[in-house]
Residue, then its C-alpha position, 0 to 999 in steps of 0.5 A: x102566729x110567733x107565740x105559737x109557734x114558740x110554745x109548740x117548740x117549747x113542748x118539744x121533749x128535745x127542748x124540754x130536757x137541753x132546757x132543763x139539764x143544761x146550764x145555759x137554760x137554768x141560766x135564763x130560768x133564773x132571770x124569771x124564777x127567784x130560786x128552788x126554795x122558799x128561803x131563796x124565794x123570802x130573800x127576794x121578797x124581802x129585797x123587793x120588801x126594801x124597796x117599796x115593791x109588794x110580792x106575790x110568792x107562787x109556789x110552780x108546779x100545775x097538773x097535778x095527777x094523785x090525791x097525795x100530790x094534791x095534798x101535800x102542795x096544799x102543804x106547801x101553801x100553808x108553809x108559806x103562809x105562815x112564813x110571810x105570817x112569822x116575817x112580816x113581809x109584804x106578800x101574799x099569795x098565788x094558788x093554781x087549782x090544778x097543782x091543789x087536784x081540779x083535774x082529779x076532783x073538784x071537790x077535792x080541788x075546793x077542800x085543799x083551798x079551803x084548807x090554804x084559806x083558812x090559814x090566810x083568814x087567821x094570817x089576814x093574808x090574801x090569796x089569789x087563785x091563778x087563771x090556768x088555761x081555757x078548759x079551767x075558766x069555768x071552774x076557776x071563777x065557780x071555785x073562786x066564787x064559792x069560797x069568796x062567798x064562804x070566806x067573806x068578812x072572816x079576814x080583815x083583807x079589803x074585798x075578802x082573803x079570796x081573788x081571781x085572774x081574768x086573761x084579755x086575750x079571751x072574748x069572754x072576759x069582760x062578762x068574766x069581770x062583770x060577774x066578778x065585779x058584781x059579786x064584790x070579788x078582787x081581779x088581777x087583769x093579765x094579757x094571758x099567755x096560754x096557747x088558745x085557738x081562735x074561736x075564743x081568743x084574740x088572736x092578734x095582739x092589737x085586739x088583746x090589748x085594746x081588750x086589756x085597756x077596756x076592761x081595764x077602765x071598769x075595774x077601776x071604775x067598779x072593781x074591788x083593788x084591781x091589779x093590773x098586771x102588764x108591762x107595756x108601757x102604753x097601756x100603764x100610762x093609759x091606766x094612770x091617765x084614766x085614773x087621774x081623768x076619774x080621780x080614782x086615787x092611786x091607793x084604789x088599785x096596784x100594778x104587777x109585774x113579773x119577777x126579773x121584767x121590767x125592773x125600771x116601771x117598777x121602780x118609777x111607778x114606787x116613784x110615782x107613788x103608785x102600789x107596785x106588786x111583783x109576781x116571785x115564782x119559785x120551785x123545782x118546777x119552773x119548765x112550764x112557766x118558762x116556756x110561756x115567758x120564753x113565748x112572751x119573749x121568743x129572744x129566749x127560747x132562740x137563745x137556747x136552740x142556738x146553744x144547743x146547736x153548739x153543743 
């Protein structure tokens, strides 16, 4: 499978070194990453907001290995929330449990996320707990449920100030969505960009897409302001048609896309009256994020490797 090959190749140290140190690699990264500083990310946010596009800011980083680093990451997230609150930007944030210490201790991670949510509740802002690889799925759902119950009603954000992400590539995801819907927890639905074995994930794109469509229908009917995160025109049209057929108003859900991808579709959805949010990542630790984008579009990695050979 090409996606698995690309993820494997991206993990080769020589590829990592070339991409992160070579100007060509950094140019490709700039297509998907808003910059390395919060100021740069906020400038992108302002530009998107001016086009009536909302933003989800993601300070890149994952798999921290020390308590101090995890706590410092929490402070970084607090700074983002303060900046959004001060500027009145139409934005929320996405956070990664492994960046907040989940690999070290779950209680440490919960404590750090709690600090973030306390700030989010004060600012009436929403926080999305990102879903990482399948090894983190149970813990992420457990943490989300715990903190949603704790913070529900502490802000004016519909559905509470915390939600999570589900990946349609996993066999279990329909059941996980039913679990979250029952508890009134907001869901962002993605296809999934992590390398997973066929025992737990659909190996073929057709099945991933079909599972995505089925879960989208469930979320549109029963979910709390679901986020349909896809660049696939066919799935977008399917969701729009399903919403029309079931008289689901446009303000009950939003479409989400990644920064730098399918700006044409983003603009058209806004013009058609749909809510659109763009996931805007930034920071110095952009390589893992970039590798997943290259896996979704292998031509990006091929371009880098060709230039590596020439150099």
